[in-house]
C-alpha positions in Angstrom: 0.0 0.0 0.0 1.2 3.5 -0.9 2.3 5.7 2.0 2.4 9.5 1.9 5.2 10.8 4.0 5.3 14.4 5.2 8.6 15.9 6.3 9.3 19.4 7.8 12.2 21.5 6.4 10.7 24.8 7.5 12.1 27.2 10.2 8.8 29.0 10.5 6.6 25.9 11.2 7.6 23.5 14.0 7.8 19.7 13.8 5.0 19.5 16.3 2.7 21.7 14.2 3.5 19.6 11.0 2.8 16.5 13.0 -0.7 17.8 14.0 -1.4 18.9 10.4 -0.3 15.5 9.1 -2.6 13.7 11.5 -5.5 15.9 10.4 -4.7 15.0 6.7 -4.6 11.3 7.6 -8.0 11.6 9.3 -9.4 13.5 6.3 -8.1 10.8 3.9 -9.6 7.9 5.9 -12.9 9.4 7.0 -13.8 11.9 4.3 -12.0 11.4 1.0 -11.7 7.6 0.7 -15.4 6.9 1.5 -16.7 9.7 -0.7 -14.5 8.6 -3.6 -15.0 4.9 -3.0 -11.3 4.2 -2.9 -9.0 2.6 -0.4 -7.4 5.0 2.1 -3.6 5.4 2.3 -1.4 6.0 5.3 -0.3 9.6 5.8 2.6 9.9 8.3 5.0 12.5 9.5 8.6 11.5 9.6 11.7 13.5 10.7 13.5 15.0 7.8 16.5 12.8 8.6 14.5 9.6 8.9 14.6 6.9 6.1 11.6 7.0 3.8 9.8 3.8 3.0 10.4 2.6 -0.6 7.8 3.8 -3.0 6.4 6.4 -0.6 5.1 9.8 -1.9 7.1 12.5 -0.1 5.7 16.0 0.6 8.1 18.4 2.3 7.2 21.6 4.1 9.7 24.4 3.3 10.0 28.1 4.1 10.4 29.8 0.8 8.8 28.8 -2.5 10.9 28.0 -5.6 8.4 30.1 -7.6 7.1 33.4 -6.6 4.0 33.1 -4.4 3.6 29.4 -4.9 1.9 27.8 -2.0 2.5 24.2 -3.0 2.6 21.7 -5.7 3.1 18.0 -6.4 4.4 16.2 -9.4 6.0 13.0 -10.8 9.6 13.3 -11.8 11.1 10.1 -13.2 9.9 7.4 -10.8 9.5 9.7 -7.9 6.2 11.3 -6.8 6.7 14.2 -4.5 5.4 17.6 -3.5 6.3 20.8 -1.7 4.4 23.1 0.6 5.7 26.6 1.3 5.1 28.3 4.7 6.4 31.8 3.9 3.9 32.8 1.2 1.0 31.7 3.5 2.4 33.4 6.6 3.4 36.6 4.8 -0.1 37.0 3.3 -1.9 36.9 6.5 -2.2 33.1 7.0 -1.5 31.0 10.0 -0.1 27.5 10.6 -3.1 25.4 11.6 -6.4 27.3 11.6 -8.4 29.8 9.5 -9.0 30.1 5.8 -5.4 30.2 4.7 -3.2 28.1 7.0 -0.2 26.0 6.0 -2.2 22.9 7.1 -4.8 23.6 4.4 -2.1 23.8 1.7 -0.6 20.5 3.0 -4.1 18.9 2.9 -4.5 20.2 -0.7 -1.2 18.6 -1.8 -1.8 15.3 0.1 -5.3 14.8 -1.4 -4.3 15.6 -5.0 -1.2 13.3 -4.7 -3.5 10.6 -3.3 -6.0 10.6 -6.1 -3.9 11.5 -9.1 -0.3 11.0 -8.2 1.0 10.8 -11.8 -0.8 14.0 -12.7 -2.4 12.5 -15.8 -6.2 12.0 -15.3 -8.9 14.0 -17.1 -12.7 14.2 -17.2 -14.7 15.3 -20.3 -17.6 17.8 -20.0 -20.6 18.1 -22.3 -18.8 20.5 -24.6 -15.8 18.3 -25.2 -13.5 20.1 -22.9 -11.2 18.1 -20.6 -10.8 19.0 -16.9 -7.8 17.9 -14.9 -8.5 15.5 -12.0 -7.5 18.0 -9.3 -9.9 17.6 -6.4 -8.9 20.7 -4.3 -8.2 23.3 -6.9 -11.8 24.0 -7.8 -12.5 24.9 -4.1 -9.1 25.9 -2.9 -10.4 28.9 -1.1 -12.6 26.8 1.2 -11.6 24.9 4.3 -13.3 23.0 7.1 -12.0 21.8 10.5 -10.9 18.4 11.8 -10.2 17.9 15.4 -6.9 16.1 16.3 -6.2 15.4 20.0 -8.5 18.2 21.0 -7.0 20.7 18.6 -8.9 22.1 15.6 -7.0 22.0 12.2 -8.2 23.5 8.9 -8.1 21.2 5.9 -9.0 21.8 2.3 -12.4 21.3 0.9 -12.5 18.9 -2.1 -14.7 18.0 -4.9 -16.3 14.6 -5.3 -16.3 12.2 -8.3 -19.8 13.6 -9.2 -18.2 17.1 -9.9 -16.3 15.5 -12.9 -19.6 14.1 -14.4 -21.7 16.3 -16.5 -24.7 14.0 -16.0 -24.6 14.3 -12.2 -27.9 15.4 -10.6 -28.8 15.5 -6.9 -25.4 14.4 -5.8 -23.0 16.2 -3.5 -20.3 17.9 -5.7 -17.9 18.9 -2.9 -17.5 17.8 0.6 -18.8 21.1 2.1 -21.8 21.1 -0.2 -21.1 24.6 -1.7 -21.2 23.8 -5.4 -24.4 23.3 -7.4 -23.3 22.1 -10.9 -20.5 19.9 -12.2 -17.3 21.7 -13.2 -18.4 24.8 -11.2 -15.7 26.7 -9.4 -15.9 28.5 -6.1 -15.2 32.2 -6.1 -11.6 31.6 -5.3 -11.3 28.3 -7.1 -9.1 27.3 -10.0 -9.0 24.5 -12.6 -6.9 23.3 -15.5 -8.9 22.7 -18.7 -7.9 21.5 -22.1 -9.9 22.4 -25.3 -8.8 21.2 -28.7 -5.6 19.8 -27.1 -4.6 23.2 -25.7 -4.3 23.5 -21.9 -5.5 26.6 -20.2 -6.2 27.8 -16.6 -9.7 28.7 -15.5 -10.3 30.9 -12.4 -13.2 31.7 -10.1 -14.6 35.2 -10.1 -12.5 36.3 -7.1 -9.4 34.2 -7.5 -6.5 36.1 -5.7 -4.2 36.9 -8.5 -1.1 37.0 -6.2 -1.4 33.2 -6.4 -1.2 33.1 -10.2 2.6 33.0 -10.6 2.6 30.0 -8.3 0.6 28.0 -10.8 3.3 28.4 -13.4 6.2 26.4 -11.8 7.9 24.2 -14.3 7.3 21.1 -12.2 3.8 22.1 -11.1 0.7 20.5 -12.4 -0.2 23.1 -15.0 3.1 22.6 -16.8 2.9 18.8 -16.5 -0.7 18.7 -17.7 0.5 20.1 -21.1 2.2 16.8 -21.7 -0.6 14.6 -20.5 -3.6 15.7 -22.7 -5.1 12.6 -24.3 -4.9 12.4 -28.1 -8.1 13.4 -29.9 -9.2 16.1 -27.5 -12.3 17.6 -29.2 
């Protein structure tokens, strides 16, 4: 079974905080995402950054500074390795916190854990009624929304996520996201985001109030938008 390992390399977030955030992500995967998607849960564990990592594990590191301006986090497949990065400074420097609120580091970690969990190779797409293809990114469409999970008596904010029904144009009467905010398939929250391909060309789609300071962070050469350009199926209409 795949294991998602979280390691802390940040000086602005403590190991204890990362451990709490990781346990919240593990709870979210087991009790929310896996049942709603009908898939087997995976283990999500925090390891010291000097500890050996199990073979085949997906590794997500928490760092201070982004390697792309304003990037909050990303995950990718590079060779045989599936890994991701979460950046504390862009969150903390833009009014965010570590564990709670609408823009905590914990929510960014949750975002990357969930998307690595359901599409680790960054290659899955769903087709809408108009022939457009939408990337299987389950947190991007609602990335401005969060809810709380309690871990050892402490509340931790984790990312909202869309369900499988969100990717189905024929869905009616089904929950489209965990928090029940969206009404139609392929709808974005006001601060949401998606990657869409039309006629084989990949583009970014934004909610009405997407914070544009985040935009440059979507352009990292290893981030999902860049990788999606090489994974569009042949014959996109």
